N, C-alpha and C positions, 0 to 999 in steps of 0.2 A: 482254188484252192491256194494254195501256199505258195509263201515265195521271195529271195530276196530278190529289192535289183538295186544301184546303182540310182540317187538323186541326183539326178541330170540335173535338174531345174536351178535347182543350187549348185555342183559343181560352174555349169557355164557359166552362173554370176561369178561367180569365185577367178575363172579362168577371163574373162569381160573387164574383173575389176583390176586382175592385173597386169594385163593390159594395158590398160588407164594410167597408175602408178608408173611407169614404165616412159609414160610420156604419147605412149598413142593414142592418135583420135582415130584415125581410118581405119575402120576394125572391121571386115561383112564376115558374115557370115556363108559359110560355102555350104551344102548340098549339093552336090551331085548325082544322088539320082532320083529331086521331085523338083516335076517344075514349081517355080515362083506362086503357082496360081493357089498350089495346093495343098505348099507346108503348110495349113493351119487345117488344111479337111480331118473330120474327125478316124477318117480313114486310116491317115498316114501312122506310122507306127508312134507313142508315144511318144518314146528320145528322142523324136527328130524335134515333135512338136514341143515340150520340156525345153532342152536343147536350145533351141529358135527361145525359149518366151523365157527364158532365163538370159542370155546373150540381147535380145527387142528391151527388156527390160534395167537393163542398168547401161545400157544403150543410151534408152528415153533420162534413164537419172543425170545422166552424165548431159541431158542436153544437147545428143551430137541424135543424125539421123541413124537408123541402121539399116546395112547396105549389105541382102539378100544379093547373092548368086545360088543358082541354082542352073539344071539344066535348059537345054527351052521346051519349050512345050513341042509335041510331034505334035 
């Protein structure tokens, strides 16, 4: 199907880069819907995977450790 969707990967990169330019170094990715163990699962919606991927990439590029805050596994 034809579709138009936002570039979540790039958007997350831009947001994380902006926070870094503001001097922040302890930047976390918060997702209250998924448990940490499932954030990269292929069944997780692509928006979540792309947003986390963009954030994670910029953090690694900056030499920082990504912090993932999710709901506890039930």
